[in-house]
C-alpha positions in Angstrom: -22.4 -39.8 31.1 -19.2 -37.8 31.4 -18.2 -36.8 27.9 -14.5 -37.8 28.2 -15.4 -41.3 29.3 -14.9 -43.9 26.6 -17.4 -46.6 27.3 -15.4 -49.8 27.7 -13.0 -49.4 24.8 -11.4 -52.5 23.5 -7.7 -52.0 24.1 -5.1 -53.5 21.7 -1.6 -53.5 23.0 0.8 -54.2 20.1 4.2 -55.8 20.2 6.8 -54.1 18.0 9.4 -55.5 15.7 11.9 -53.6 13.6 11.6 -55.7 10.4 11.2 -53.5 7.4 10.1 -50.6 9.6 10.4 -47.1 8.3 13.1 -45.1 10.0 11.9 -42.1 12.0 12.6 -38.6 10.7 16.3 -37.8 11.1 15.7 -34.3 12.4 14.1 -34.0 15.8 13.8 -31.3 18.5 16.0 -31.8 21.6 18.4 -34.7 22.0 18.8 -38.4 22.5 19.9 -39.4 26.1 21.7 -42.6 26.9 20.0 -44.3 29.9 22.3 -47.3 29.9 22.4 -49.2 26.6 19.3 -47.5 25.2 18.5 -43.9 24.3 15.4 -41.9 24.9 14.4 -38.7 23.2 14.2 -35.6 25.4 13.3 -32.0 24.4 13.8 -29.3 27.0 13.2 -25.6 26.8 13.1 -22.6 29.1 14.9 -21.9 32.4 14.0 -22.0 36.0 12.6 -24.2 38.7 10.6 -26.3 39.1 11.1 -28.4 36.0 7.9 -29.4 34.2 7.9 -32.9 32.7 5.3 -33.5 30.0 4.1 -37.1 29.4 1.9 -37.9 26.4 -0.8 -40.5 26.3 -0.8 -44.0 24.8 0.8 -44.2 21.3 1.3 -40.4 21.4 4.5 -38.4 21.0 6.5 -35.5 22.6 5.6 -33.2 19.7 2.0 -33.4 20.7 2.8 -30.9 23.4 3.8 -28.3 20.8 0.9 -26.0 21.6 1.7 -26.1 25.3 5.5 -26.3 25.8 6.5 -23.0 24.2 4.2 -21.0 26.5 5.2 -22.9 29.7 8.9 -22.4 28.8 8.4 -18.6 29.2 7.9 -19.3 32.9 10.2 -22.2 33.8 12.2 -25.2 32.5 9.9 -27.7 30.7 10.7 -31.0 29.0 8.7 -33.4 26.8 10.0 -36.8 26.0 9.1 -40.1 24.2 8.6 -43.3 26.1 10.5 -46.4 24.9 9.6 -47.5 21.4 7.9 -44.2 20.5 9.1 -41.6 18.1 12.9 -41.3 18.3 13.3 -43.3 21.5 14.8 -46.8 21.4 12.5 -49.7 22.2 12.6 -51.3 25.7 12.1 -54.8 27.0 8.7 -54.1 28.6 7.3 -51.0 26.8 4.4 -49.1 28.4 4.4 -51.1 31.5 4.2 -48.9 34.6 7.5 -50.4 35.9 9.6 -49.7 32.8 8.0 -46.3 32.3 8.9 -44.9 35.7 12.3 -46.6 35.7 13.1 -45.2 32.3 12.0 -41.7 33.2 14.0 -41.7 36.5 17.1 -42.8 34.6 16.4 -40.2 31.9 16.1 -37.3 34.4 19.3 -38.4 36.1 21.3 -38.9 32.9 20.1 -35.5 31.5 20.9 -33.7 34.7 17.5 -32.1 34.8 17.0 -30.4 38.1 14.5 -31.3 40.8 11.9 -30.7 41.9 9.6 -31.9 39.1 6.0 -31.0 38.2 4.7 -34.0 36.3 2.0 -33.6 33.7 0.3 -36.6 32.4 -2.2 -36.9 29.5 -4.6 -39.8 29.3 -2.7 -43.0 30.3 0.1 -40.7 31.3 -1.9 -40.0 34.4 -1.3 -43.4 36.0 2.4 -43.2 35.0 2.9 -39.8 36.8 1.1 -41.2 39.9 3.4 -44.2 39.9 6.4 -42.1 39.6 5.4 -39.9 42.5 4.7 -43.1 44.5 8.2 -44.4 43.7 10.1 -41.1 44.1 8.1 -38.8 46.3 11.0 -36.5 47.2 11.5 -35.6 43.5 7.9 -34.5 42.8 6.6 -31.1 43.8 3.2 -31.3 42.0 1.0 -33.4 39.7 -1.1 -32.2 36.8 -3.6 -34.5 35.1 -5.1 -33.8 31.7 -8.1 -36.1 31.0 -6.4 -38.9 32.8 -7.6 -42.4 31.6 -11.0 -43.1 33.1 -12.4 -46.4 31.7 -10.2 -49.0 30.0 -11.8 -52.1 28.9 -10.8 -55.4 27.4 -12.7 -58.3 25.7 -11.8 -61.7 27.1 -13.4 -64.5 25.3 -17.2 -63.7 25.4 -16.9 -61.1 28.2 -16.1 -57.4 28.1 -15.0 -55.7 31.3 -12.9 -52.9 32.8 -9.4 -54.1 33.3 -9.6 -53.6 37.1 -12.7 -55.7 37.2 -11.2 -58.6 35.2 -8.8 -61.0 36.9 -5.2 -61.5 35.9 -6.2 -64.9 34.5 -8.9 -63.4 32.4 -6.6 -60.8 30.9 -4.0 -63.5 30.1 -6.8 -65.5 28.3 -7.3 -62.7 25.8 -3.9 -63.3 24.2 -2.6 -63.9 21.6 -4.6 -61.3 19.8 -5.8 -62.0 16.2 -3.9 -60.4 13.3 -7.2 -58.7 12.5 -6.7 -56.5 15.6 -4.3 -54.4 13.6 -5.7 -51.0 12.6 -5.4 -49.9 8.9 -2.3 -48.0 8.0 -2.5 -44.3 8.7 -2.6 -42.0 5.7 -3.1 -38.6 7.3 -3.2 -36.8 10.6 -6.8 -36.5 11.7 -8.5 -34.6 14.5 -7.1 -33.5 17.0 -3.6 -33.8 15.6 -4.5 -31.7 12.6 -4.4 -28.8 15.1 -0.6 -29.1 15.2 1.5 -26.9 12.9 1.6 -28.3 9.4 5.3 -29.1 9.6 4.7 -31.2 12.7 1.7 -32.9 11.2 4.1 -34.2 8.5 6.6 -35.4 11.1 3.8 -37.0 13.1 2.4 -38.9 10.2 5.9 -40.4 9.6 6.1 -41.4 13.2 2.6 -42.9 13.1 3.4 -44.9 10.0 6.6 -46.2 11.6 4.7 -47.2 14.7 2.1 -49.0 12.5 4.8 -50.8 10.6 6.3 -52.1 13.8 3.1 -53.3 15.3 2.2 -57.0 15.4 -0.9 -57.7 17.6 -0.4 -61.5 17.2 2.8 -61.2 19.3 1.3 -58.9 22.0 1.1 -59.9 25.6 -0.9 -58.7 28.6 2.0 -57.2 30.5 1.1 -53.5 30.0 -2.6 -54.1 30.9 -1.6 -56.1 34.0 0.6 -53.3 35.2 -2.0 -50.7 34.5 -4.6 -52.8 36.4 -2.3 -53.0 39.4 -1.9 -49.2 39.4 -5.6 -48.5 39.1 -6.4 -50.9 41.9 -3.8 -49.2 44.2 -5.4 -45.8 43.4 -8.9 -47.1 44.2 -7.7 -48.6 47.5 -5.9 -45.4 48.6 -8.8 -43.2 47.8 -11.6 -45.2 49.4 -14.1 -42.9 51.3 -13.1 -42.3 54.8 -9.3 -42.5 54.2 -7.0 -39.5 54.3 -5.7 -38.1 51.0 -2.8 -40.4 50.1 -0.7 -37.5 48.8 -1.2 -35.3 51.8 -1.1 -31.6 50.7 0.9 -32.1 47.5 -0.4 -29.7 44.9 -2.6 -31.6 42.4 -4.3 -30.0 39.4 -7.0 -32.0 37.6 -7.9 -30.8 34.2 -10.9 -32.6 32.7 -13.7 -32.2 30.2 -16.2 -32.5 33.0 -16.6 -30.9 36.4 -16.0 -32.7 39.7 -18.0 -35.9 39.8 -20.7 -36.3 42.4 -19.9 -38.4 45.5 -21.7 -41.6 44.4 -19.6 -41.7 41.2 -16.4 -41.2 43.2 -17.4 -44.0 45.6 -17.9 -46.5 42.7 -15.2 -48.3 40.7 -17.0 -47.8 37.5 -14.7 -44.8 36.7 -11.2 -44.0 37.6 -10.8 -40.2 36.9 -13.2 -39.0 39.7 -10.8 -40.3 42.3 -8.1 -37.9 41.2 -9.8 -35.0 43.0 -9.3 -36.8 46.3 -5.6 -37.7 46.0 -4.6 -34.6 47.9 -6.1 -32.1 50.3 -4.6 -29.4 48.1 -6.4 -30.0 44.7 -7.7 -27.7 42.0 -10.1 -29.0 39.4 -10.2 -27.1 36.0 -13.0 -27.9 33.7 -12.3 -27.7 29.9 -15.9 -27.5 28.9 -16.6 -29.0 25.4 -13.1 -30.3 25.0 -12.2 -33.6 23.3 -10.0 -36.1 25.1 -6.7 -34.4 24.2 -7.2 -31.2 26.0 -3.6 -30.1 25.3 -4.6 -30.0 21.6 -8.3 -28.9 21.8 -7.9 -26.3 24.6 -4.2 -25.8 25.2 -4.8 -22.6 27.2 -6.5 -24.7 29.9 -3.5 -27.0 30.2 -1.1 -24.0 30.3 -3.2 -22.4 33.0 -3.2 -25.6 35.1 0.6 -26.0 34.8 1.1 -22.3 35.6 -1.0 -22.7 38.7 1.0 -25.7 39.8 4.3 -23.8 39.2 3.0 -20.9 41.4 1.9 -23.3 44.1 5.4 -24.9 44.2 7.3 -21.6 44.2 5.1 -19.7 46.6 4.1 -22.6 49.0 0.6 -21.2 49.1 -2.3 -23.7 48.8 -4.3 -24.0 45.6 -7.7 -22.3 45.7 -10.2 -24.6 47.4 -12.9 -23.7 44.8 -13.4 -26.1 41.9 -13.5 -24.3 38.6 
């Protein structure tokens, strides 16, 4: 089994309220950008084109890119940001749905005047968000970089457990409301891999984690995020069926994963999502981060930096990525 596959994890999507919630740290890198009645946190460094946009995984923060962003900024402009309801960003009406995420990011990039074209980098669930953004705004995106993109997302519905793209919309609806017991214990310290961040950022991250926990209320959660993810995964499966042309043509695509390219039978099945990424484009490079945990940008940041650098070079030079799979 591929080591970065989480075997049918039970996903808990929390609804957030502001009652008695701890305020986030008042000092933050970057700035808050008004996207029309709400503000999102954006941290940009470096100069040059293309502009790299770093998107963290589920429940993760912009500061989690601290081992990657400074090095990339030596080469070009690079921005990390926090999705609605995370870290210093204001909450939104439909947090972590695909639709709100790409709409918010588009508004953020316009309001901040960050220059196209963009190289989008997505970690974990960020992988489906950057795909959706490219699908909605193809002229803005020059390359995609995936870092252990989400592979198997499961949910328990009554007495059944299944992958969200195998379950029906009705079955996902039936899992809600969630019991109050679905809430995790309060965080008390930053554990692996976030203990790899500099000590000052670990303290900030713990404050952000506590704030997120204080806002969570599983009993008020709904299936909206999972339903939007399900739709996006199904679109990816349909577009990458064997025999079809790569849906992204020759767009540069870098896939950074804990495991090498999956064999053809795995790619043909719908038991895993990540193997399909190597077939999104005819211009793809697979970089294997052997032995890495899920958050490659923290376990092996040099691998992610290498992948982003290769994407930048491909965009600037127009030359195809090497056809060999590393």
